[in-house]
C-alpha positions in Angstrom: 96.2 118.0 109.4 96.8 114.8 107.6 93.1 114.0 107.4 92.3 117.5 106.2 94.9 117.4 103.5 93.8 114.0 102.3 90.1 115.1 102.4 90.8 118.2 100.4 92.8 116.2 97.8 90.1 113.6 97.3 87.3 116.2 97.1 89.3 118.3 94.7 89.9 115.3 92.4 86.2 114.3 92.6 85.0 117.8 91.8 87.3 118.0 88.7 85.9 114.6 87.5 82.3 115.7 88.2 82.8 118.5 85.7 82.0 115.9 83.0 78.4 116.1 84.1 75.8 118.9 83.6 75.5 121.1 86.6 72.3 119.6 87.9 73.8 116.1 87.8 77.0 117.3 89.4 75.0 118.9 92.3 72.9 115.7 92.7 76.0 113.5 92.8 77.7 115.9 95.3 74.5 115.6 97.5 74.6 111.8 97.2 78.3 111.8 98.2 77.7 114.0 101.2 74.7 111.9 102.3 76.8 108.7 102.1 79.7 110.3 103.9 77.6 111.6 106.8 76.0 108.2 107.3 79.3 106.3 107.0 81.1 108.7 109.3 78.2 108.4 111.9 78.2 104.6 111.9 81.8 103.7 111.3 84.4 106.5 111.3 83.2 108.3 114.4 84.6 105.4 116.4 87.9 105.6 114.6 88.2 109.3 115.2 87.3 108.9 118.9 89.9 106.2 119.4 92.6 108.3 117.8 91.6 111.4 119.9 91.7 109.2 123.1 95.1 107.8 122.0 96.5 111.2 121.4 95.2 112.4 124.7 97.1 109.6 126.5 100.4 110.4 124.8 103.2 111.9 126.9 104.1 115.5 126.4 106.9 114.5 124.0 105.8 111.6 121.8 106.9 110.2 118.5 105.4 112.2 115.5 103.9 109.0 114.2 102.1 108.0 117.4 98.9 109.8 116.4 97.5 106.5 115.1 98.0 102.8 115.9 99.9 100.3 113.6 96.5 99.0 112.5 95.6 102.6 111.5 98.7 102.7 109.3 97.7 99.4 107.7 94.3 100.9 107.0 95.9 104.1 105.6 98.2 102.0 103.3 95.3 99.8 102.1 93.1 102.8 101.4 95.9 104.6 99.5 96.6 101.4 97.5 93.0 101.0 96.5 92.7 104.7 95.6 95.9 104.7 93.5 94.9 101.5 91.8 91.4 102.8 90.9 92.8 106.2 89.8 95.3 104.4 87.5 92.8 101.9 86.2 91.0 102.1 82.9 87.7 103.1 84.6 86.4 106.5 83.5 87.3 109.0 86.2 83.8 110.3 86.6 82.8 106.8 87.9 85.3 107.4 90.7 84.0 110.8 91.7 81.4 109.7 94.2 83.7 107.3 96.1 86.5 109.8 96.1 84.2 112.6 97.2 82.5 110.5 99.9 85.9 109.5 101.4 87.1 113.1 101.2 84.0 114.4 103.0 84.4 111.6 105.7 88.0 112.7 106.3 87.1 116.4 106.4 84.3 115.7 109.0 86.8 113.6 111.1 89.4 116.4 110.9 86.9 118.8 112.3 86.5 116.6 115.3 90.3 116.6 115.8 90.4 120.4 115.5 87.5 120.8 117.9 89.3 118.7 120.5 92.6 120.5 119.9 90.9 123.9 120.4 89.1 122.6 123.5 92.3 121.4 125.1 94.1 124.7 124.1 91.3 126.7 125.8 91.4 124.6 128.9 95.2 125.2 129.2 94.6 128.9 129.0 95.4 129.3 125.3 98.8 127.7 125.3 99.4 125.1 122.7 98.7 121.5 123.8 
């Protein structure tokens, strides 16, 4: 859910900032963002998602709420949030940030779909009971 919420937040901000462009440019920039996101997810983030899915699968039935990612994952989350907040509060025009924000948002949304897919698969294997 965390990846989904962050992805929706980033994509929403990017979409608002893209409104500064004519519709054709906005659509083109969205397409660029999606293309970069799919490539980046395929070559980098897929491995991160798979590691987290594997880690979650090895957790005991009752695990700490924050065990869904490693401490290195939390460092990465903190770094990415710091960069995002710094950029958002900088003097850069927000429409310059639309493509990076949208790209990261789409990456997080794709990753969250993989988590949901695994969750549903496990739930179905257990006969519909929650994992």
